[in-house]
C-alpha positions in Angstrom: -48.5 44.2 57.7 -50.2 43.9 53.6 -52.8 41.5 52.7 -51.3 41.4 49.5 -51.1 38.1 48.7 -47.1 37.1 47.8 -45.4 35.7 44.6 -42.0 35.1 44.1 -41.2 35.0 40.2 -38.1 32.8 39.7 -36.7 34.2 35.7 -33.4 35.1 34.2 -35.6 37.4 32.0 -35.8 40.7 32.7 -39.2 41.3 30.5 -40.7 39.0 32.1 -40.6 40.3 35.5 -42.1 43.3 34.3 -44.7 41.0 32.0 -45.7 39.8 35.6 -45.9 42.7 37.3 -48.3 43.8 34.8 -50.9 41.4 34.4 -51.0 40.9 38.5 -50.3 44.1 39.9 -53.2 46.6 37.7 -51.6 50.3 38.7 -55.2 51.3 40.4 -53.1 54.6 40.7 -55.2 57.2 43.3 -57.3 57.2 46.0 -60.5 56.1 45.4 -61.9 60.6 45.6 -59.7 60.6 43.7 -60.4 58.3 41.1 -63.8 59.5 41.3 -63.0 62.3 40.8 -62.2 62.2 37.8 -64.7 60.5 36.8 -67.2 62.4 37.1 -65.1 64.9 35.8 -64.6 63.0 32.6 -67.5 60.9 31.8 -70.0 62.3 34.2 -71.8 60.0 36.0 -71.7 57.6 39.3 -68.0 56.5 39.6 -67.2 53.0 38.3 -66.7 50.6 41.8 -63.0 49.9 41.7 -62.2 46.9 41.1 -62.7 43.4 44.0 -59.9 40.5 44.1 -57.2 40.9 45.8 -53.8 42.5 45.1 -50.4 40.9 44.8 -46.8 41.8 46.0 -44.3 40.6 43.5 -40.7 40.2 43.8 -38.4 38.7 41.6 -35.3 36.4 41.5 -32.6 36.0 38.3 -31.0 32.4 38.8 -33.0 29.6 40.7 -30.0 30.0 44.3 -31.4 33.4 44.4 -34.6 32.1 44.6 -34.5 29.5 47.2 -31.8 31.9 48.9 -35.2 34.5 48.8 -37.5 31.4 49.9 -35.0 30.8 52.9 -35.4 33.8 54.2 -39.1 34.6 53.3 -39.7 31.5 55.5 -37.3 32.9 57.9 -39.1 35.9 58.1 -42.9 34.2 58.9 -43.6 35.8 55.7 -43.3 32.7 53.0 -44.3 33.7 49.5 -47.8 32.2 48.5 -47.4 30.9 44.9 -43.6 30.9 43.2 -43.4 31.5 39.2 -40.7 29.5 38.1 -38.9 29.3 34.9 -37.7 25.9 33.5 -34.3 27.3 31.9 -32.4 30.2 33.4 -29.1 30.2 31.7 -26.0 29.3 32.2 -26.9 29.1 36.1 -29.2 25.9 37.4 -32.6 24.4 35.2 -35.9 24.5 37.1 -35.9 21.3 37.5 -33.1 21.7 39.7 -34.1 24.9 41.6 -37.3 22.8 42.0 -35.5 20.4 44.1 -33.3 23.1 46.2 -36.8 24.9 46.7 -39.1 21.6 48.4 -35.6 21.2 51.1 -36.3 24.7 52.2 -40.3 25.2 52.0 -41.7 21.5 51.3 -45.1 22.6 51.6 -44.3 26.1 48.5 -46.1 26.1 45.5 -45.0 26.4 42.0 -45.5 26.8 38.5 -42.8 25.5 36.5 -43.2 28.3 33.4 -41.8 28.0 29.6 -42.3 27.4 26.4 -38.5 25.1 25.8 -38.4 22.3 28.7 -35.1 19.7 28.5 -37.6 17.7 30.7 -41.1 16.6 29.4 -44.3 16.9 32.3 -44.8 13.2 33.0 -40.5 12.6 34.2 -41.7 15.8 36.2 -45.1 14.7 37.9 -42.2 11.1 38.1 -39.2 12.8 39.9 -41.8 14.9 42.3 -45.8 13.3 42.3 -49.2 14.5 41.3 -49.6 17.4 43.5 -52.5 20.3 44.0 -48.1 22.1 45.0 -47.2 22.0 41.1 -48.5 23.5 37.8 -47.4 23.8 34.3 -47.8 27.2 32.5 -46.2 27.3 28.7 -45.3 30.9 27.4 -46.0 32.0 25.5 -48.4 33.4 28.8 -52.3 34.2 28.1 -52.2 37.0 30.9 -55.2 35.9 32.2 -54.9 32.1 32.3 -52.2 33.8 34.6 -53.8 35.9 36.9 -56.7 32.9 37.1 -53.7 30.6 38.3 -52.2 33.4 40.1 -55.8 33.7 42.4 -56.3 29.8 42.1 -53.2 29.1 43.7 -52.7 31.8 46.4 -56.0 31.3 48.4 -55.8 31.1 51.8 
């Protein structure tokens, strides 16, 4: 069983999914021995330590209903997502707020980060409907890689 922190990205843009994977799942290619050998051959001296910290497993859904179905399947399988990044706008399907309502019916304690450059709702309207909760955060696009990684690390802590 994997000890990676499971994250679901719900967004209609394939490029966004690629960006999230690139930022959250940096290549750690090769075994530690292979990397040490290459590093020594190229640069001499002792090898640098392997990056520390948790690893993420990032999965994708391209519309709200697909995302709700994946969350439901994960809960039933006993492997819920640690975090969901959810886009506000996903034409032609439902928006992020509608999807959030459905997600929390399926998994009321699911942590969610709402993401978008545009929103049909103000953060105040969202808080008014869903309440002040540590389960819900907002991240504006364009996404800052450091901020994304810090949110993922903080919100997926066991």
